[in-house]
C-alpha positions, 0 to 999 in steps of 0.5 A: 100820766100813765108812761110815767106811771108805769115808770116808776112802777118799773124802777120801784119793782127793780129796786126791791131787790136791790133793797133787800140785797143791802139789808141782808148785807146791812144785817150780816154786818152786824156782829152777833152776840158772843156767846158766854164762855169759860176759862181753861188755865191749867196748872202743870207741874210744881206750884211756884213763883212763876205758878203764881203770876200765870194764875194772876195774869191768866184769872186777871185777862179771863175776868177783863175779856168776859169769862162766866167761870174759870175752869183750874186744871190741875196736875201737880205734885204740890210745891211752895206755900207762899205761891200756893197761899198767892193763889188761893189769895186771888182766886177768893178774890174774883168775882167769878166763880173757880170749877177745880178739875183734876185731870187728865187721867193719871193726874194728880193735885197731891200737897198745896193741889189739895188747898187748892182745889178745896178753894174752888167753888167746884171741885171735881177730878177725872176718873184715874186721878188722886189727891191728897198727901198735903202735909206740910214737906218742911217739918220732914221727919219730925212731923209726929206721926198718929202711932196705931195705938192712937187709931185705936182711941176714940177720935177728938172732937175737929176743934181739939184736933187742930190745937191741942197737940200744940202742948205735946210738942213742948213735951217732944223737946224742941219740936214747938217749931214744927207743930206751929206750922203743922197746926197753921197747916190744919187750921188753913185746908179746914177753913177752905173746907168749911167756906166750900162745905166739904169734909172738914175732917178729911182735910185735916188727916191728908194735912196730919196724916198724909191721907191720900184719894181717889177720884170716887172715894174723894166724892163718895167722902164729901172731899168734891162735888162729882167726878167728870169724864172730861172738861164738857162733863164738868159744866155740864154737872155744874150747871145750875149749882148755886156756889158762893163769889164772895158774899154773894149765892150765884147760880151757874149758867154753864149749858152750852159754854164755849171754852177757852183757854188760856197759855202762858205768856211769855213772861212766865215761862220765862220765870218758870225755866229760870226758876227752876232750881236747877237751871238758877244754880248752873245760872248763879256758877255760871257768872260767878266764874265767868268774873273768875275768869275776866278777873284773870284775863281782864280785856275779854270783856265776853266772859264779864259781860255773859257773867255779871247778866248770868249772876244777876238773873240766878241772884233775882230766880234764887230770891224767889225761891226758899233758899238757905243763906248760909248754903250760899256763904259756903258756896261764895268760900268754896269758889274762894277758896278753888281761886286761890289756890291757884295763886298761893302754894298750899299744893291741894288744901286750899282747894279741897277744903274749897271742894268740900264747901262747896258741895256742902253749901250746893246741898244746903241751898234749896234743901226743902223737900218740896217736889221741884224745887231741888237742885239735881244731885248729879249736877251738885257731883258733876260739878264737884267731880270736875272741880277735884279733876281740875284742883288734881291737874292743877297738882300736877302740873305744879308738881311736873313743873318743879322737875323741869329745868330752869329756862331762866336766869344764870342757871339756862346760860351756864353751860349753853351751846352756841357759835362764834360769829366772830373770830376772838383773841387770848382775852379778847371779845367779840360776839356769838350766837346763843339762843338766836341772840348775839352776846358778847363773850370773852375767851381765855384763848383764841377762836376762831369764826364759827367754833362751837362754844360753850359758856362757863360763867356771866360777869354781868352782860359779858360770857365767858365761853371756852369752846365745846 
């Protein structure tokens, strides 16, 4: 009995380390609790369709992954109004807070970026950054700007400022549409400022007078919440603040949160490339000229296939951009006139008209004045120069062809030189070698084999010759 006791005791002692090791392994196999994190989405460059789609996709992925907030890093000169509104609508609809952050140093949130920053629950800027200049650029120079005398007058109430200028548009003679766009932009940014409790009067100045502020000035005027040196400092200062998310107040818990970047995917990068106005313009032209080359050389296949692909991608990109269809029609007319010049003897009249229509249409195609959304004038000038050089070459070739000796028909045969392949009697027929071909010839005199002869006239397929 004692032996069994000691055997069991020793077995237990030996088993304890093994059991402890197994317990440790099982504990380590359990997943560690995931620390709460914030998603970082960067909007760099002009705001456009690709940017709006990127924000929609990245914000949804961040929500699905369990992000507690989104840090929206801004560095933009502005962009398209429709894309800006799409981003803001998405921002107001999601159920996690968005922390707008203009960074790094030297960045800006101009034009559309100012609206987006105002829509964020937390607005912050890095040192040496600025924001503002939110005037709708589509108004151009027709937008009435305050005169120096107006600046000395007492300010009107905010409600009067945002609505009282509609009549001035009527008095200025046909400028009502510009004022409608301006007043709509003012009302929009004021509504965002009131929603977030920020300086609505300065927001109106940014739209009406293109006002700008540095980071420190923006913090002093309560346009932003604070200045943050980096993302970690942004999260520290935003921690424990209460913000409105949807219809509920939420206390931010961002202390020690991990920052996880959400870069754009391949589709967003692809859309960003093709919606570049200059690239879309080049795709459109490549498609048109590819199809023209296929029409001139049926069966070549490659120009037609490549041209069709480029044309469809270019048209898809243009339907995402604010295209002036009058400019597109002028471009199509210009290409048609240039192609017609090849077939019609107008000595350059159609070609010159085509180049003029093409250049004017190219300039009108995307005449939005939005930073980043205009076709490079150098590209248009280069294509116009290339078209003019091609037209000049065609005219030069046509003029040279008119001075060239004919190489077919009777003018080519008359006075042609050849050699007798057979002897011929007077008024008889024999064969002679002309242009490397055998011809039936007749001569008024007898000629031996090898005699050099000259054609004097043609009678059907029979040539009359005489000794050279």
